[in-house]
DRENPABA-232141 format. One line per 2 residues: number of its first residue (from 1); for each residue x, y negated, z negated of C-alpha. Coordinates in steps of 0.05 Angstrom, whole numbers, plus 5000, padded with zeros to 4 digits. Layout:
NUM) X/Y/Z ~ ...
***
This chain:
1) 7321/4477/4629 ~ 7361/4542/4637
3) 7385/4546/4566 ~ 7423/4481/4571
5) 7480/4510/4612 ~ 7511/4464/4664
7) 7538/4525/4700 ~ 7469/4548/4722
9) 7454/4479/4749 ~ 7515/4485/4793
11) 7512/4559/4810 ~ 7441/4560/4837
13) 7451/4507/4892 ~ 7518/4539/4911
15) 7487/4608/4916 ~ 7430/4581/4959
17) 7480/4545/5004 ~ 7522/4608/5012
19) 7460/4649/5029 ~ 7437/4598/5081
21) 7506/4595/5112 ~ 7509/4671/5117
23) 7440/4672/5150 ~ 7460/4618/5199
25) 7524/4657/5218 ~ 7485/4722/5225
27) 7433/4690/5270 ~ 7488/4658/5313
29) 7525/4724/5320 ~ 7461/4763/5336
31) 7442/4711/5389 ~ 7510/4711/5423
33) 7512/4787/5425 ~ 7443/4788/5457
35) 7464/4737/5509 ~ 7528/4777/5523
37) 7487/4841/5531 ~ 7439/4807/5580
39) 7497/4780/5620 ~ 7531/4848/5624
41) 7467/4882/5646 ~ 7459/4830/5701
43) 7530/4843/5725 ~ 7517/4918/5725
45) 7457/4910/5771 ~ 7458/4933/5843
47) 7487/4868/5869 ~ 7547/4871/5822
49) 7593/4891/5880 ~ 7575/4829/5921
51) 7617/4766/5921 ~ 7592/4703/5887
53) 7571/4672/5954 ~ 7534/4734/5975
55) 7497/4737/5909 ~ 7476/4664/5915
57) 7451/4676/5986 ~ 7411/4737/5963
59) 7381/4697/5905 ~ 7362/4641/5953
61) 7328/4691/5999 ~ 7289/4720/5940
63) 7267/4651/5918 ~ 7245/4634/5988
65) 7204/4697/5993 ~ 7173/4683/5924
67) 7154/4612/5940 ~ 7123/4632/6007
69) 7083/4686/5972 ~ 7061/4639/5916
71) 7045/4580/5961 ~ 7012/4604/6025
73) 7007/4554/6083 ~ 6954/4502/6068
75) 6890/4502/6109 ~ 6883/4448/6162
77) 6856/4383/6132 ~ 6781/4377/6140
79) 6751/4307/6136 ~ 6698/4299/6082
81) 6626/4289/6104 ~ 6607/4216/6114
83) 6532/4222/6100 ~ 6536/4181/6035
85) 6562/4111/6024 ~ 6636/4103/6036
87) 6685/4059/6000 ~ 6676/4002/6050
89) 6600/3998/6041 ~ 6602/3997/5965
91) 6620/3936/5925 ~ 6657/3933/5859
93) 6602/3959/5814 ~ 6546/3920/5848
95) 6490/3953/5885 ~ 6484/3932/5956
97) 6418/3938/5992
***
């Protein structure tokens, strides 16, 4: 196929394997450095001087404010109108006169 050389039959899969391993390592390293950078930027935020417990309490307060803003108090329950037939006056698929 490649001039009858057994070397090329061995070298091509080895080269592809080496390239794939290098790409995998590069993607792993790039991902961990991005995660490390995100963590360091979070630490450098304005609450970096707070203790762990104070930071947790602040995050809980923020979450509470966000959930209250996203889910306002529900309106009082209003009963549906009963002008039509209700479940007790209808049968199981049969018409009642």
